[in-house]
C-alpha positions as CSV (number, residue, x, y, z in Angstrom):
1,M,0.0,0.0,0.0
2,P,1.6,3.3,-1.0
3,F,3.1,5.6,1.6
4,R,1.0,8.6,0.3
5,Y,-2.2,6.7,1.4
6,F,-1.1,6.8,5.1
7,V,0.0,10.4,4.9
8,K,-3.3,11.4,3.3
9,Q,-5.3,9.5,6.0
10,L,-3.4,11.1,8.8
11,L,-3.2,14.7,7.5
12,L,-6.7,15.0,6.1
13,P,-9.9,15.0,8.2
14,P,-11.0,13.1,10.1
15,G,-7.5,11.7,10.7
16,I,-6.0,15.1,11.6
17,F,-8.8,15.7,14.1
18,L,-8.1,12.3,15.8
19,L,-4.5,13.3,16.0
20,L,-5.4,16.6,17.6
21,L,-7.6,14.9,20.2
22,A,-4.9,12.4,21.0
23,L,-2.4,15.3,21.4
24,A,-4.9,17.1,23.7
25,W,-4.9,14.0,25.9
26,W,-1.1,13.7,25.8
27,L,-0.7,17.4,26.8
28,R,-3.5,17.7,29.3
29,R,-1.2,17.9,32.3
30,S,2.1,19.4,30.9
31,R,0.5,22.0,28.6
32,P,-3.1,22.4,29.5
33,R,-3.7,25.6,27.4
34,L,-2.3,23.9,24.3
35,A,-4.2,20.8,25.1
36,G,-7.4,22.8,25.3
37,L,-6.7,24.4,21.9
38,C,-6.0,21.0,20.4
39,F,-9.2,19.6,21.9
40,A,-11.3,22.6,20.6
41,L,-9.8,22.2,17.1
42,G,-10.3,18.4,17.0
43,A,-13.8,18.4,18.5
44,G,-14.9,21.5,16.6
45,G,-13.6,20.0,13.3
46,F,-15.6,16.8,13.9
47,W,-18.7,18.8,14.7
48,L,-18.4,20.9,11.5
49,M,-17.8,17.8,9.4
50,S,-21.0,16.2,10.8
51,L,-23.3,19.1,9.7
52,P,-25.4,18.5,6.5
53,V,-25.4,22.3,5.9
54,V,-21.6,22.3,5.8
55,V,-21.6,19.5,3.3
56,Q,-24.1,21.6,1.2
57,W,-21.9,24.7,1.3
58,G,-18.7,22.7,0.5
59,A,-20.3,20.9,-2.4
60,K,-21.6,24.2,-3.9
61,A,-18.0,25.4,-4.0
62,L,-16.8,22.3,-5.8
63,E,-19.7,21.5,-8.1
64,R,-18.9,24.0,-10.8
65,E,-20.1,22.0,-13.9
66,P,-23.9,22.2,-14.5
67,P,-25.9,19.0,-15.0
68,L,-26.4,17.6,-18.5
69,A,-29.9,18.5,-19.6
70,R,-32.2,15.5,-20.4
71,S,-32.9,17.1,-23.8
72,E,-29.2,16.6,-24.6
73,W,-29.0,12.9,-23.9
74,A,-30.3,11.7,-27.3
75,T,-27.9,14.0,-29.2
76,L,-24.7,13.2,-27.3
77,A,-23.4,11.3,-30.3
78,E,-23.1,14.6,-32.2
79,R,-20.7,15.9,-29.6
80,A,-18.8,12.8,-28.3
81,D,-17.5,9.4,-29.4
82,V,-17.4,7.5,-26.0
83,I,-18.9,7.6,-22.6
84,V,-16.2,7.2,-19.9
85,V,-17.3,6.1,-16.4
86,L,-14.7,6.7,-13.6
87,G,-14.3,4.1,-10.9
88,A,-15.2,4.9,-7.3
89,G,-13.8,2.1,-5.2
90,R,-15.1,-1.3,-4.2
91,E,-17.0,-3.1,-1.4
92,R,-14.7,-5.9,-0.3
93,G,-16.0,-9.5,-0.3
94,D,-19.8,-8.8,0.1
95,L,-21.1,-12.2,1.4
96,A,-24.4,-11.6,-0.5
97,W,-22.6,-11.7,-3.8
98,G,-19.6,-13.8,-2.9
99,S,-17.2,-11.3,-4.5
100,D,-16.1,-7.7,-4.4
101,Q,-18.7,-5.2,-5.8
102,P,-18.8,-1.6,-6.9
103,T,-19.6,0.9,-4.2
104,G,-22.9,2.8,-4.1
105,V,-21.1,5.8,-5.6
106,A,-19.9,3.7,-8.5
107,L,-23.3,2.3,-9.0
108,E,-24.7,5.8,-9.1
109,R,-22.3,6.6,-11.9
110,E,-23.0,3.4,-13.7
111,R,-26.8,4.0,-13.7
112,Y,-26.4,7.5,-15.2
113,A,-23.9,6.2,-17.8
114,A,-26.3,3.4,-18.7
115,R,-29.1,5.9,-19.3
116,L,-26.9,8.1,-21.4
117,A,-25.6,5.1,-23.4
118,K,-29.2,3.9,-24.1
119,A,-30.4,7.3,-25.1
120,S,-27.4,8.2,-27.3
121,G,-26.1,4.9,-28.6
122,L,-22.6,5.8,-27.6
123,P,-20.1,3.0,-26.6
124,V,-18.9,2.9,-23.0
125,L,-15.5,2.7,-21.4
126,T,-14.9,2.0,-17.7
127,S,-11.8,3.3,-16.0
128,G,-10.3,2.1,-12.7
129,G,-7.4,-0.1,-11.7
130,L,-6.3,-2.5,-9.0
131,H,-6.6,-0.4,-5.9
132,Y,-4.6,-2.2,-3.1
133,G,-3.5,-4.7,-5.7
134,T,-6.7,-6.8,-5.4
135,P,-8.3,-8.2,-8.6
136,P,-10.5,-7.7,-10.4
137,T,-10.0,-4.1,-11.5
138,E,-12.6,-1.5,-10.8
139,A,-13.1,-1.3,-14.6
140,K,-13.9,-5.0,-14.7
141,M,-16.3,-4.8,-11.8
142,M,-18.1,-1.9,-13.3
143,A,-18.2,-3.5,-16.7
144,D,-19.8,-6.7,-15.2
145,S,-22.3,-4.6,-13.3
146,L,-23.2,-2.5,-16.3
147,Q,-24.0,-5.7,-18.2
148,D,-25.7,-7.6,-15.5
149,D,-27.6,-4.8,-13.7
150,F,-28.3,-2.3,-16.5
151,G,-28.0,-4.3,-19.7
152,V,-25.2,-2.2,-21.2
153,T,-22.2,-3.9,-22.8
154,V,-18.9,-2.1,-22.1
155,R,-16.6,-1.9,-25.1
156,W,-13.4,-0.9,-23.4
157,Q,-11.9,-1.4,-19.9
158,E,-9.0,0.8,-18.7
159,G,-7.7,-1.2,-15.8
160,R,-4.4,0.4,-14.9
161,S,-5.3,3.8,-13.3
162,L,-5.1,4.5,-9.6
163,T,-5.8,8.3,-9.8
164,T,-8.0,10.7,-11.7
165,W,-4.9,11.9,-13.6
166,E,-4.1,8.3,-14.6
167,N,-7.8,7.7,-15.6
168,A,-7.4,10.5,-18.1
169,Q,-3.9,9.6,-19.4
170,F,-4.5,5.9,-19.8
171,T,-8.0,6.4,-21.4
172,A,-6.4,8.8,-23.9
173,E,-3.8,6.2,-24.7
174,M,-6.5,3.6,-25.5
175,L,-8.8,5.9,-27.5
176,E,-6.5,8.1,-29.5
177,P,-5.1,5.3,-31.7
178,L,-8.7,4.6,-32.6
179,G,-9.3,8.2,-33.7
180,L,-11.6,8.8,-30.7
181,K,-10.9,12.1,-28.9
182,R,-14.3,13.3,-27.7
183,V,-15.5,11.8,-24.4
184,V,-18.5,12.1,-22.1
185,V,-17.1,11.9,-18.6
186,V,-19.4,10.5,-15.9
187,T,-18.4,11.1,-12.3
188,Q,-19.6,12.8,-9.1
189,A,-20.5,16.5,-9.5
190,W,-17.9,17.5,-6.9
191,H,-15.2,15.5,-8.7
192,M,-16.0,16.7,-12.1
193,P,-13.9,19.9,-12.3
194,R,-10.7,17.9,-11.6
195,S,-11.8,15.2,-14.0
196,V,-12.4,17.7,-16.8
197,W,-9.1,19.4,-16.1
198,S,-7.2,16.0,-16.2
199,F,-8.9,14.7,-19.4
200,E,-8.5,18.0,-21.3
201,R,-4.7,17.9,-20.4
202,S,-4.6,14.4,-21.8
203,G,-5.6,15.8,-25.2
204,L,-9.3,14.8,-25.1
205,T,-12.4,17.0,-25.6
206,V,-14.8,16.6,-22.7
207,V,-18.5,16.7,-22.3
208,P,-19.1,16.8,-18.5
209,A,-21.9,14.5,-17.3
210,P,-21.9,15.1,-13.5
211,V,-24.1,13.1,-11.2
212,G,-24.7,12.9,-7.4
213,F,-25.0,16.6,-6.7
214,L,-24.7,17.4,-2.9
215,G,-24.9,21.2,-3.1
216,T,-28.7,21.2,-3.2
217,D,-31.2,21.7,-0.4
218,N,-30.2,19.1,2.2
219,A,-33.8,18.6,3.4
220,E,-32.5,17.8,6.9
221,P,-34.2,18.9,10.1
222,L,-33.3,22.4,11.3
223,G,-31.9,23.2,7.9
224,G,-29.0,20.8,8.3
225,W,-27.6,22.0,11.6
226,M,-28.2,18.7,13.3
227,P,-25.1,16.4,13.1
228,T,-25.3,13.1,11.1
229,F,-22.8,10.3,10.6
230,K,-23.4,10.4,6.8
231,S,-22.2,14.0,6.7
232,I,-18.8,13.1,8.2
233,W,-18.2,10.7,5.4
234,R,-19.4,13.2,2.8
235,S,-17.3,16.0,4.3
236,G,-14.3,13.8,4.1
237,Q,-14.9,13.2,0.4
238,L,-15.3,16.9,-0.3
239,L,-12.1,17.9,1.7
240,N,-10.1,15.2,-0.1
241,E,-11.4,16.6,-3.4
242,A,-10.5,20.2,-2.5
243,V,-7.0,19.1,-1.6
244,G,-6.8,17.0,-4.8
245,Q,-7.6,20.0,-6.9
246,I,-4.9,22.1,-5.3
247,G,-2.4,19.3,-5.6
248,Y,-3.1,18.8,-9.3
249,L,-2.7,22.5,-10.0
250,I,0.7,22.3,-8.3
251,F,2.1,19.0,-9.7
252,Y,0.4,18.5,-13.1
253,R,0.3,22.1,-14.4
């Protein structure tokens, strides 16, 4: 497992907040004021991450690509050559299925891609590699699911990528020799700006097809000011994406 994984888990929320709380406990007798500050930052960070309204605000800042209008679905073949679905992890060894399965987020992307494919007639490419070195690839899992669950046959599988940047680079390597350079990219709305940026820098023309918008009315009690466990997970995704966007601007410009 790459070293950067451990660094990311420790330095990004909620890992950093756990470290602050642990530091507060360690310093509670020797440096009580510093311990109090660490506790306030750690506990306060967890509280903010748990609020649906914070998720809504954060998502609005990241979801900069508009949704694809339904009226455009049937005419996508005039603007693109391929629908590319980006991987979103796996559920390990689900006993109900007897094998690893795509995550709920990946299934959300698959469902949208399937609708677009059926409406437009465009072929589909799935992209995602061997995260943690465990077969099958995310591309293979999504391809199987698209066939079995949505009745869509995947024409190409890009199974080497481990990052969004690699999704784009390896997809371009597969498609450009075939003369295909226009892609509909399907991924979460908050992940779409970095995806478009990466695919365009790989030499492809992108039609964004974002799904899973979180920046809409959260419809939670008290306007989203009551903490929920789901919000902690979503906040973590949004923070990871914000850091990823900054990192890509620095390292891949």
